[in-house]
C-alpha positions in Angstrom: 88.6 103.2 64.7 84.9 103.4 65.0 82.4 103.7 67.9 79.3 101.6 68.2 76.2 103.5 69.6 77.6 107.0 69.1 76.1 109.6 71.4 73.8 112.1 69.6 75.4 115.4 68.6 79.0 114.4 68.4 81.0 116.1 65.7 84.5 116.0 64.2 86.8 117.8 66.6 85.0 116.9 69.8 87.2 115.6 72.6 86.7 112.0 73.9 88.5 109.8 76.4 88.8 106.1 75.9 90.5 103.2 77.7 92.1 100.3 75.8 92.6 97.2 77.9 95.7 95.5 76.8 95.5 92.7 79.4 92.8 91.7 81.9 92.9 88.8 84.3 90.3 87.1 86.4 90.5 85.8 90.0 93.4 88.0 91.2 93.7 90.3 94.2 94.5 94.0 93.8 96.7 95.7 96.4 98.1 99.2 96.6 101.8 99.2 95.5 102.7 100.7 98.9 101.7 97.3 100.5 104.2 95.4 98.4 107.7 95.1 99.7 110.8 94.0 97.8 114.2 92.7 98.8 116.8 91.4 96.3 114.2 90.5 93.7 111.8 89.0 96.2 108.2 90.4 96.4 106.4 89.9 99.7 103.7 91.4 101.9 103.3 91.4 105.6 100.0 90.0 106.9 98.5 89.8 110.4 98.8 86.3 111.8 97.0 86.5 115.2 99.0 89.1 117.1 102.1 88.8 114.9 103.3 90.0 111.5 104.1 87.3 109.0 105.9 87.7 105.6 104.3 86.0 102.6 106.1 85.7 99.3 103.8 86.7 96.4 103.8 86.7 92.7 103.0 90.0 91.0 100.9 90.2 87.9 100.1 93.5 86.1 101.1 96.7 87.8 100.0 100.3 87.5 101.7 103.3 89.2 99.4 102.8 92.2 98.2 99.2 92.2 99.4 95.7 91.6 97.7 92.3 90.9 98.6 89.5 93.2 98.3 86.3 91.3 99.8 83.9 93.9 100.7 83.8 97.5 97.9 85.7 99.1 94.4 84.6 99.9 91.2 86.6 99.9 90.4 87.7 103.5 94.0 87.9 104.8 94.8 91.2 106.5 97.7 93.0 104.8 99.8 95.4 106.8 100.3 98.6 104.9 102.7 100.4 107.2 105.7 99.5 109.3 
């Protein structure tokens, strides 16, 4: 492994932190995992539809411990309900 444009003054034994992206997608929405609900293998979110709650089935992409990509089922600008 090598680094382009190494900072001046680094030496063998110095500590560094790096991130390796294994996958990256464009045009997906990111939600906190707490907003995503599951029931018998179904992933869905609750959104505000006027004065009512509406359930929308979603397709999940990549997930981290705190966030998830939504690749289908939710549109930008929809208001997701995070709590009951």
